[in-house]
C-alpha positions as CSV (number, residue, x, y, z in Angstrom):
1,M,-78.3,125.4,-8.5
2,S,-79.3,129.0,-8.9
3,S,-79.4,130.7,-12.3
4,Q,-76.4,132.8,-11.2
5,A,-74.4,129.6,-10.5
6,Q,-75.5,127.8,-13.7
7,Q,-73.7,130.3,-15.9
8,H,-70.4,128.8,-14.8
9,H,-71.1,125.5,-16.6
10,T,-70.0,125.4,-20.2
11,S,-72.2,123.6,-22.6
12,L,-70.6,121.1,-25.0
13,D,-72.0,119.6,-28.2
14,A,-71.6,115.9,-29.0
15,Q,-68.8,116.5,-31.5
16,T,-66.7,118.6,-29.1
17,L,-67.1,116.0,-26.4
18,R,-66.2,113.1,-28.8
19,E,-63.0,115.0,-30.0
20,A,-62.0,115.6,-26.3
21,V,-62.5,111.9,-25.4
22,D,-60.5,110.8,-28.5
23,A,-57.6,113.1,-27.6
24,H,-57.7,111.7,-24.1
25,Q,-57.4,108.1,-25.4
26,R,-54.3,109.2,-27.4
27,Y,-52.9,110.8,-24.3
28,L,-53.3,107.6,-22.3
29,A,-51.7,105.6,-25.1
30,G,-48.8,108.0,-25.3
31,R,-49.6,108.8,-29.0
32,S,-49.0,112.1,-30.8
33,G,-51.9,114.6,-30.6
34,G,-52.9,113.3,-27.2
35,R,-54.3,115.7,-24.7
36,R,-55.5,115.0,-21.1
37,L,-59.3,115.5,-20.8
38,C,-60.0,118.8,-19.0
39,L,-63.7,119.6,-18.8
40,T,-63.9,121.5,-15.6
41,Y,-67.3,123.1,-15.0
42,A,-68.6,121.6,-18.2
43,D,-72.3,120.7,-18.6
44,L,-72.2,116.9,-19.3
45,S,-75.6,116.1,-17.8
46,N,-77.3,113.1,-19.3
47,C,-74.4,112.3,-21.6
48,S,-73.4,108.8,-22.4
49,L,-69.8,107.8,-21.5
50,E,-70.4,104.1,-20.7
51,G,-67.2,102.0,-20.7
52,V,-65.0,104.9,-21.7
53,D,-61.5,105.1,-20.3
54,L,-61.3,108.4,-18.5
55,R,-58.3,107.7,-16.2
56,E,-56.8,110.9,-14.8
57,A,-59.4,113.1,-16.5
58,D,-60.1,116.5,-14.8
59,L,-63.8,116.9,-14.4
60,A,-63.7,119.2,-11.3
61,G,-67.1,121.0,-10.9
62,A,-68.5,119.3,-14.0
63,K,-72.3,118.7,-14.2
64,L,-72.8,115.0,-14.8
65,S,-76.2,114.6,-13.3
66,G,-78.1,111.7,-15.0
67,A,-75.0,110.8,-17.0
68,M,-74.5,107.2,-18.2
69,L,-71.1,106.1,-16.9
70,A,-71.6,102.4,-16.3
71,G,-68.3,100.5,-16.6
72,A,-66.3,103.7,-17.2
73,N,-62.7,103.9,-15.9
74,L,-62.4,107.1,-13.8
75,S,-59.4,105.9,-11.7
76,R,-57.3,108.8,-10.4
77,A,-59.8,111.2,-12.0
78,I,-60.5,114.6,-10.5
79,L,-64.2,114.9,-9.7
80,F,-63.8,117.5,-7.0
81,G,-67.2,119.2,-6.5
82,A,-68.8,117.4,-9.5
83,D,-72.5,117.0,-9.8
84,L,-73.2,113.3,-10.2
85,R,-76.8,113.1,-9.0
86,E,-78.7,110.2,-10.3
87,A,-75.9,109.1,-12.6
88,D,-75.6,105.5,-13.6
89,M,-72.2,104.5,-12.3
90,R,-72.6,100.8,-11.9
91,R,-69.3,98.9,-12.0
92,V,-67.4,102.2,-12.6
93,N,-63.7,102.3,-11.6
94,L,-63.1,105.2,-9.2
95,K,-59.9,103.9,-7.6
96,R,-58.0,106.8,-6.0
97,A,-60.4,109.3,-7.6
98,D,-60.8,112.8,-6.0
99,L,-64.5,113.0,-5.2
100,R,-64.3,115.7,-2.4
101,G,-67.4,117.7,-2.3
102,A,-69.0,115.7,-5.1
103,C,-72.8,115.4,-5.1
104,L,-73.8,111.7,-5.5
105,R,-77.4,112.0,-4.4
106,G,-79.4,109.2,-6.0
107,A,-76.4,107.9,-8.1
108,N,-76.2,104.2,-8.7
109,L,-72.7,103.0,-7.8
110,A,-73.5,99.3,-7.4
111,C,-70.4,97.1,-7.6
112,A,-68.2,100.2,-8.2
113,E,-64.5,99.9,-7.5
114,M,-63.8,102.9,-5.2
115,A,-60.7,101.7,-3.2
116,G,-58.7,104.7,-1.9
117,C,-61.1,107.3,-3.3
118,D,-61.5,110.6,-1.4
119,L,-65.2,111.5,-0.6
120,R,-64.6,113.9,2.2
121,E,-66.4,117.3,2.3
122,G,-65.1,119.8,-0.1
123,R,-66.3,123.1,-1.5
124,I,-65.5,125.0,-4.7
125,A,-65.2,128.7,-4.6
126,L,-65.8,130.6,-7.9
127,Q,-64.7,134.1,-8.5
128,D,-67.6,136.5,-9.2
129,K,-66.9,140.0,-10.6
130,L,-69.4,141.6,-8.2
131,D,-69.2,139.4,-5.0
132,G,-65.6,138.1,-5.2
133,F,-65.2,134.4,-4.3
134,R,-68.3,132.5,-3.3
135,V,-69.1,128.8,-2.7
136,L,-70.7,126.8,-5.5
137,R,-73.8,125.0,-4.2
138,H,-75.7,122.2,-5.9
139,E,-79.4,122.8,-6.3
140,H,-81.9,121.0,-4.1
141,R,-85.0,119.9,-6.0
142,P,-88.3,119.3,-4.0
143,G,-89.1,115.6,-3.5
144,E,-85.6,114.3,-4.7
145,L,-84.5,111.1,-3.1
146,N,-81.6,111.7,-0.8
147,Y,-79.8,108.4,-1.2
148,A,-77.2,106.7,-3.4
149,I,-76.9,103.0,-4.3
150,L,-73.5,101.6,-3.4
151,S,-74.4,97.9,-2.9
152,G,-71.4,95.7,-3.5
153,A,-69.1,98.7,-4.0
154,N,-65.4,98.4,-3.0
155,L,-64.5,101.4,-0.8
156,T,-61.5,99.8,0.8
157,G,-59.4,102.5,2.5
158,A,-61.6,105.3,1.1
159,Q,-61.6,108.7,2.8
160,L,-65.2,109.3,3.9
161,S,-64.8,111.4,7.0
162,G,-67.7,113.8,7.4
163,M,-69.5,112.3,4.4
164,V,-73.3,112.6,4.4
165,A,-75.0,109.5,3.1
166,T,-78.5,109.6,4.6
167,A,-80.6,106.6,3.6
168,S,-77.9,105.3,1.2
169,D,-77.7,101.6,0.3
170,F,-74.3,100.0,1.2
171,T,-75.5,96.4,1.1
172,D,-72.6,94.0,0.9
173,A,-70.2,96.9,0.3
174,V,-66.5,96.7,1.3
175,L,-65.4,99.5,3.6
176,A,-62.4,97.8,5.2
177,G,-60.0,100.3,6.6
178,A,-62.1,103.3,5.4
179,M,-62.1,106.6,7.3
180,L,-65.6,107.4,8.3
181,A,-65.0,109.7,11.3
182,G,-68.0,112.0,11.7
183,A,-69.9,110.6,8.8
184,R,-73.6,110.8,8.8
185,L,-75.2,107.5,7.8
186,T,-78.6,107.9,9.4
187,R,-81.2,105.4,8.1
188,A,-78.6,103.9,5.8
189,V,-78.8,100.3,4.7
190,L,-75.5,98.7,5.7
191,D,-76.5,95.0,5.7
192,G,-73.6,92.7,5.1
193,A,-71.1,95.6,4.7
194,D,-67.5,94.9,5.7
195,F,-66.2,97.6,8.0
196,S,-63.1,95.6,9.1
197,G,-60.6,98.0,10.6
198,A,-62.6,101.1,9.6
199,D,-62.8,104.3,11.7
200,L,-66.4,105.1,12.6
201,G,-65.5,107.4,15.5
202,G,-68.1,110.1,16.0
203,A,-70.2,108.8,13.1
204,D,-74.0,109.1,13.2
205,L,-75.7,105.8,12.4
206,T,-79.0,106.5,13.9
207,G,-81.7,104.2,12.5
208,A,-79.3,102.4,10.2
209,S,-79.7,98.7,9.4
210,M,-76.5,96.8,10.1
211,K,-77.6,93.2,9.8
212,R,-74.7,90.8,9.3
213,T,-72.3,93.8,9.2
214,V,-68.6,93.0,9.8
215,L,-67.3,95.1,12.7
216,A,-63.9,93.4,13.4
217,G,-61.4,95.9,14.6
218,V,-63.7,98.9,14.1
219,N,-63.3,102.2,16.0
220,L,-66.8,103.0,17.4
221,E,-65.8,105.6,19.9
222,H,-68.5,108.3,20.3
223,T,-70.5,106.6,17.4
224,R,-74.3,107.1,17.6
225,L,-76.0,103.8,17.3
226,D,-79.6,104.7,18.4
227,D,-82.2,102.4,16.9
228,V,-79.6,100.5,14.8
229,D,-80.4,96.9,13.8
230,L,-77.3,94.9,14.8
231,T,-78.7,91.5,14.1
232,D,-76.0,88.8,13.4
233,V,-73.2,91.4,13.5
234,L,-69.8,89.7,12.9
235,R,-67.1,90.8,15.3
236,A,-63.4,89.9,15.5
237,P,-62.7,86.2,15.7
238,P,-61.2,84.5,18.8
239,P,-57.5,83.8,18.6
240,L,-58.3,80.1,19.1
241,F,-61.5,78.1,18.8
242,Y,-62.2,74.9,20.8
243,V,-64.8,72.2,20.3
244,D,-65.3,70.1,23.4
245,D,-62.1,71.4,24.9
246,R,-60.1,70.3,21.8
247,P,-58.5,72.8,19.4
248,L,-60.4,73.2,16.1
249,G,-57.2,72.4,14.1
250,E,-56.9,69.0,15.8
251,I,-60.5,68.1,15.2
252,L,-60.3,69.1,11.5
253,A,-57.1,67.0,11.1
254,E,-59.0,64.0,12.4
255,H,-61.7,64.6,9.7
256,E,-59.1,65.0,7.0
257,S,-57.4,61.7,8.2
258,Y,-60.8,60.0,7.7
259,C,-61.0,61.3,4.1
260,D,-57.4,60.4,3.3
261,S,-57.7,56.9,4.6
262,D,-61.1,56.2,3.1
263,G,-62.6,55.8,6.6
264,V,-59.9,53.6,8.1
265,R,-58.7,56.3,10.5
266,G,-60.3,59.4,12.0
267,A,-64.0,60.3,11.9
268,V,-66.5,62.5,10.2
269,M,-66.8,65.7,12.2
270,N,-70.1,67.4,13.0
271,L,-69.2,71.0,13.6
272,P,-72.3,73.3,13.6
273,G,-71.9,77.0,14.4
274,V,-68.0,76.9,14.4
275,D,-65.9,79.9,13.7
276,F,-63.2,78.7,11.3
277,R,-61.5,82.1,10.9
278,P,-58.8,81.4,13.5
279,L,-57.4,78.8,11.1
280,H,-56.7,81.5,8.5
281,S,-56.5,79.0,5.6
282,L,-58.1,75.8,4.4
283,K,-56.3,75.9,1.1
284,G,-56.3,72.5,-0.6
285,R,-57.6,70.7,2.5
286,R,-59.5,67.5,2.0
287,L,-62.8,67.9,4.0
288,T,-65.2,65.8,2.0
289,G,-68.6,65.3,3.8
290,L,-67.8,67.9,6.5
291,I,-71.0,68.8,8.5
292,A,-70.7,72.4,9.5
293,P,-74.0,74.2,9.2
294,Q,-74.3,77.9,10.4
295,S,-70.5,78.1,10.6
296,I,-68.3,81.1,9.8
297,F,-65.7,81.0,6.9
298,F,-65.7,84.7,6.3
299,G,-62.8,85.9,4.2
300,L,-61.0,82.5,4.5
301,E,-58.4,81.3,2.0
302,M,-60.1,78.1,0.7
303,Q,-58.6,77.8,-2.8
304,G,-58.8,74.2,-4.1
305,V,-60.5,72.9,-0.9
306,Q,-62.4,69.6,-1.3
307,L,-65.9,69.9,0.3
308,Q,-67.8,67.4,-1.8
309,G,-71.1,66.5,-0.1
310,A,-70.5,68.9,2.8
311,D,-73.3,70.5,4.7
312,L,-72.6,74.2,4.6
313,S,-76.2,75.4,5.0
314,G,-76.5,78.8,6.5
315,C,-72.7,79.4,6.5
316,D,-71.0,82.7,6.2
317,L,-68.7,82.4,3.3
318,R,-68.6,86.1,2.3
319,G,-65.4,87.1,0.6
320,A,-63.9,83.6,0.9
321,N,-61.5,82.5,-1.8
322,L,-63.1,79.3,-3.2
323,K,-61.3,79.4,-6.5
324,D,-61.1,75.9,-8.0
325,A,-62.8,74.4,-4.9
326,D,-64.7,71.1,-5.2
327,L,-68.2,71.7,-3.9
328,R,-70.0,69.0,-5.9
329,G,-73.1,67.9,-4.0
330,A,-72.6,70.4,-1.2
331,K,-75.6,71.8,0.7
332,L,-75.3,75.6,0.6
333,T,-78.9,76.5,1.3
334,D,-79.3,79.9,2.9
335,A,-75.5,80.4,2.7
336,Q,-74.0,83.9,2.5
337,L,-71.6,84.0,-0.4
338,A,-71.4,87.7,-1.3
339,R,-68.1,88.7,-2.9
340,A,-66.8,85.1,-2.8
341,D,-64.3,84.1,-5.5
342,M,-65.6,80.9,-7.0
343,R,-63.9,81.0,-10.3
344,G,-63.4,77.5,-11.7
345,A,-65.2,75.9,-8.8
346,Q,-66.8,72.5,-9.3
347,L,-70.5,72.9,-8.5
348,G,-72.0,70.1,-10.4
349,P,-73.7,66.9,-9.2
350,L,-71.8,64.4,-7.0
351,M,-72.2,60.7,-7.9
352,I,-72.9,58.7,-4.7
353,S,-73.5,55.4,-6.5
354,E,-74.2,54.0,-10.0
355,G,-76.9,56.3,-11.5
356,R,-77.4,58.2,-8.2
357,Y,-76.4,61.9,-7.8
358,V,-76.6,64.6,-5.2
359,R,-76.9,68.1,-6.7
360,T,-75.2,71.2,-5.3
361,D,-77.9,73.2,-3.6
362,F,-77.8,77.1,-3.4
363,T,-81.5,77.5,-2.6
364,R,-82.1,80.9,-0.9
365,A,-78.3,81.5,-0.9
366,S,-77.0,85.0,-1.4
367,L,-74.5,85.2,-4.3
368,R,-74.5,89.0,-4.7
369,N,-71.3,90.1,-6.5
370,T,-70.0,86.6,-6.4
371,D,-67.4,85.6,-9.0
372,L,-68.5,82.4,-10.8
373,R,-66.6,82.9,-14.0
374,G,-65.4,79.6,-15.5
375,A,-67.2,77.6,-12.8
376,Y,-69.1,74.3,-13.5
377,A,-72.6,74.6,-12.1
378,T,-74.4,72.0,-14.2
379,R,-77.7,70.9,-12.7
380,A,-77.1,73.0,-9.6
381,R,-80.1,74.4,-7.7
382,F,-80.5,78.2,-7.5
383,L,-84.1,78.4,-6.4
384,E,-84.8,81.8,-4.7
385,A,-81.0,82.5,-4.7
386,D,-79.9,86.1,-5.0
387,L,-77.7,86.4,-8.1
388,S,-77.6,90.2,-8.2
389,Q,-74.4,91.4,-9.9
390,T,-73.0,87.8,-10.0
391,R,-70.3,87.4,-12.6
392,L,-71.3,84.4,-14.7
393,T,-69.1,84.7,-17.8
394,G,-68.0,81.2,-18.9
395,C,-70.0,79.6,-16.1
396,D,-71.5,76.3,-17.3
397,M,-75.1,76.3,-15.9
398,T,-76.4,73.6,-18.2
399,G,-79.5,72.1,-16.6
400,A,-79.3,74.3,-13.6
401,E,-82.5,74.9,-11.7
402,L,-83.3,78.6,-11.7
403,E,-86.3,80.7,-10.9
404,V,-88.9,80.5,-13.7
């Protein structure tokens, strides 16, 4: 910003900042001597606040450019008009934070929790003795990249109307129910993003990439979609899905009967390219050996489902609840599993006869921001798989085949 504007930022030494943060911790814990952090218009550029609990802090107008905030808790914080350019904000918690008018140019918000935050346009007017009130503007540096990284971020219900996010990366972000009316997302990367129920009325998406984007229930009235890549976009599911004039539920029941009776009744079903979303839930179902490549299971409740030896290659399982699911020996090559909950899932080899095993295969699968905590993935194949931001704490990957 101009030299005239810079005078409004107060410099802080490390000791003063540390004391303010300590007092805020006491405030949050309800201990004596606590004081809510209030560092409005403070110069905190390039400071390290990684993992710090800053809930409800008032940082309006603060300069946090280049700051290290990864894993910090800024839920319900006031960041109105804050300068967060090029800040490291990976996995930061910004739930219900006030980010109106904040500058996030080039910031890394990968996997940030931003549900209900307010990113609408906002301006700060500062009083000047000579000129009265004037708008505080962030400086524009020549050659600066004009995009932020929000891949895997959760922006559910966020207020983003009028937001400018040219060339930003929203890959696999969740924007369900978000308000994006009039937003400018030209040349943005929105691949795999979930816009379910979002309002994109009047937004400018010219030149954006929206491959595999979820557009179920989205308002696209007056939205500019010139030169947008809409390859494999996922729209609202049909109310019912039929296979050869038979309801999908009936066919799946026949397959389950085959599993329950050890092959005496029913039959193994071959269901390629089927949309399973109309069923709403497959929780606890016994579907061993199901053949359903290229099918859609997006967002389905599948906790405890038995899919041992199933062919799920190329399937869309994004956001599905696969907690405690049995996927031993399943074929998941090229599957989309971003944001899936696979905690405690069985992903090890399936014994098909004495001394013979089939391994679970995730070759070329996308597991971006997938939760594999506590899962059992012994000897599983992850060749060319995308494990960006995958949560692997407590996941047993003994003997797993990974990239060298």
